[in-house]
C-alpha positions in Angstrom: 101.4 115.4 94.8 101.7 112.2 92.6 99.4 109.6 91.2 99.8 107.8 94.5 98.9 110.7 96.8 96.0 113.2 97.2 96.4 116.7 98.7 94.0 117.7 101.4 93.5 120.7 103.7 94.1 120.1 107.4 93.8 122.2 110.5 96.8 121.6 112.7 96.1 122.2 116.4 98.5 122.5 119.3 98.5 124.1 122.7 100.3 127.0 121.4 98.7 127.6 118.0 96.2 126.6 115.3 96.9 126.9 111.6 95.5 125.7 108.2 97.9 123.8 105.9 98.1 121.3 103.1 98.9 117.7 103.6 99.4 114.6 101.4 97.5 111.3 101.9 98.2 107.9 100.3 95.6 106.9 97.8 93.6 103.7 98.4 92.1 101.9 95.5 90.1 98.6 95.0 91.6 95.8 93.0 89.3 92.9 92.0 91.2 89.7 91.2 89.7 87.1 88.7 91.2 83.7 88.3 90.1 81.9 85.1 87.2 84.3 85.0 86.1 83.6 88.5 86.0 86.5 90.9 88.3 85.7 93.8 88.6 88.8 96.0 88.7 92.6 96.1 91.7 94.1 97.8 92.2 97.7 98.9 95.7 98.7 97.9 98.1 101.4 96.8 97.5 101.7 93.1 101.0 100.6 92.0 102.4 97.3 90.9 98.9 95.8 90.9 99.8 93.0 88.5 102.4 91.8 91.0 99.9 92.1 93.8 97.3 89.9 91.9 99.8 87.2 91.0 101.4 87.4 94.5 98.1 87.0 96.2 97.2 83.9 94.2 100.7 82.4 94.8 100.8 83.2 98.5 97.3 81.7 98.9 98.4 78.5 97.1 96.0 78.9 94.1 99.0 78.9 91.8 102.2 77.1 92.8 104.8 77.4 90.0 105.5 79.7 87.1 104.1 77.0 84.8 100.7 77.4 86.5 100.6 81.0 85.2 99.4 81.5 81.6 98.4 85.1 81.3 98.1 88.3 83.3 95.8 91.2 82.2 95.5 94.4 84.3 93.0 97.1 83.7 94.0 99.9 86.1 91.0 102.1 85.1 88.6 99.4 86.1 90.6 98.3 89.1 90.6 94.6 87.9 93.2 91.9 87.2 92.4 88.8 85.2 94.8 85.9 85.7 94.7 82.7 83.6 96.3 79.7 85.0 96.2 76.0 85.7 93.2 74.9 87.7 94.0 73.5 91.1 91.8 70.7 92.4 91.2 72.4 95.8 90.9 76.0 94.5 87.1 75.9 94.2 86.8 75.1 97.9 89.2 77.9 98.8 87.0 80.4 97.0 84.4 79.8 99.7 86.7 79.9 102.7 87.2 83.6 103.5 88.3 84.7 106.9 88.3 88.2 108.4 91.9 89.0 109.4 93.8 91.6 111.2 95.3 93.0 108.0 95.3 96.6 106.9 94.4 97.3 103.3 93.0 93.8 103.0 90.6 92.0 105.2 90.3 88.6 103.6 92.4 85.4 103.5 91.7 81.9 102.4 94.0 80.2 104.9 92.6 78.0 107.6 95.4 77.9 110.1 94.2 74.5 111.4 94.8 72.7 108.1 97.8 74.4 106.5 99.5 71.9 104.2 102.8 73.9 103.8 105.9 71.8 104.2 108.4 72.9 106.9 111.3 75.0 105.4 114.7 73.4 105.6 116.8 76.2 104.1 120.4 76.6 105.3 120.2 80.4 104.8 121.8 82.4 107.6 122.8 86.0 108.2 124.8 87.9 110.8 122.9 90.0 113.2 125.0 93.0 112.2 124.2 92.7 108.5 120.5 92.1 109.1 120.2 95.2 111.2 122.1 97.2 108.6 119.6 96.0 105.9 116.7 96.8 108.2 118.0 100.3 108.7 118.6 100.8 105.0 115.1 99.5 104.0 113.4 102.0 106.3 114.5 104.9 104.1 113.4 103.5 100.8 109.8 104.4 100.7 109.3 107.9 99.1 105.5 107.4 99.6 106.0 107.0 103.4 108.2 110.1 103.5 105.3 112.0 101.8 102.4 110.6 103.7 103.5 108.5 106.7 100.6 106.1 105.7 102.2 103.0 104.1 104.1 99.9 105.0 107.3 98.9 103.4 108.7 95.4 102.8 112.1 94.5 101.4 113.5 91.2 100.0 117.1 90.7 100.8 120.0 88.4 100.5 122.9 88.5 103.0 124.4 91.6 101.3 121.8 93.9 100.0 118.1 94.8 99.4 117.1 93.1 96.1 113.5 94.3 95.9 111.4 96.9 97.8 107.6 97.4 97.7 105.3 99.6 99.8 101.5 99.6 100.2 98.8 100.8 102.6 98.6 97.1 103.6 101.6 95.1 104.7 100.0 92.0 103.3 99.8 93.7 99.9 103.4 94.8 100.1 104.3 91.1 100.8 102.2 89.9 97.9 103.8 92.4 95.5 107.2 91.0 96.3 106.0 87.5 96.0 104.3 88.3 92.6 107.4 89.9 91.2 109.5 86.9 92.1 106.9 84.5 90.9 106.6 86.1 87.5 110.4 86.4 87.1 111.1 83.0 88.6 113.3 84.3 91.4 114.1 81.7 94.0 113.2 82.6 97.6 114.7 79.8 99.7 117.9 81.9 100.2 116.3 85.2 100.9 115.0 87.2 103.9 111.9 89.4 104.1 112.0 92.6 106.1 108.7 94.2 107.0 107.8 97.5 108.8 104.6 96.0 110.3 103.9 93.4 113.0 104.4 89.8 112.0 100.9 88.3 112.1 99.9 84.7 111.3 98.7 85.7 107.8 102.1 87.2 106.9 103.9 84.2 108.4 101.8 81.8 106.3 102.4 83.7 103.2 106.2 83.7 103.8 106.1 79.9 104.6 104.0 79.1 101.6 106.6 80.5 99.2 109.6 79.2 101.0 111.2 82.3 102.5 113.2 81.1 105.6 113.5 84.4 107.6 111.1 87.3 108.3 112.2 90.2 110.4 110.4 93.3 111.7 111.0 96.4 113.8 107.7 95.4 115.5 106.4 92.3 117.3 105.1 89.0 116.1 101.8 87.6 117.3 101.6 84.4 119.4 99.9 82.4 116.6 102.6 83.5 114.2 105.3 82.2 116.5 103.5 78.9 117.1 103.1 78.4 113.3 106.7 79.4 112.6 107.9 76.7 115.0 106.0 74.1 113.1 106.9 75.4 109.6 110.6 76.1 110.2 110.5 79.8 109.6 112.8 82.1 111.6 111.0 85.1 113.1 112.9 88.1 114.2 111.2 91.0 116.0 112.1 94.4 117.4 115.1 94.6 115.1 116.3 98.0 115.9 119.6 99.8 116.5 122.0 97.1 117.8 119.6 94.4 119.0 116.7 92.1 118.1 114.6 89.3 119.5 114.8 85.9 117.7 111.6 83.9 118.4 112.1 80.7 116.3 114.8 78.8 114.5 117.6 80.9 115.9 120.4 79.0 114.1 119.8 81.3 111.0 120.8 84.5 112.9 124.6 84.3 113.5 
């Protein structure tokens, strides 16, 4: 058992037998994010890399856009709160009031209105062979120790054409994405020549987060939603689904998958 897990007693039942045993569950903690002392949102997340999560959420929602917009990050893990100081955006106040229930796990709020997204289409020349993409997908699936212990988290990986550069897991795939975005935002890591691998389905919220920060390719072992594909066509993002074994489905901008 670790600080990210909790032990519980379960009663395992089958046709043949019944027995009592110990099991591990992933912990779920609230994180309230404040931007310039204004409460923005409370996320339910795995209590790890929460500073990255807070910054990544604000960046992926367009509340901060460059590293220069970020002045200070203060995290109080005991209180489950992150205070972010940054440059005020003229439209941010309106976004605070535009909350939409989403299909996310671990987080049920987004500020995006898919009808008025202002993200520019991605024009990245990034490309990767299908063989290397599938190898990276397979490799990333073994990186989450928390998943091995609990089976209860999603894992996301940021990759170039050769290797996994950054891996994060969380009870919510949106949170795992935001943790990666936050880490890259704080360390000024460019994303226009990278690919995001995710263990969950590719929904419209995930697609918009990826497009907002300029990642040209997102791939999953699971399926995309119809709205995600429609938005990806407009925003120039390559969506790859069912990336397993020796095959995959490329839904949009297929020129990036060689």
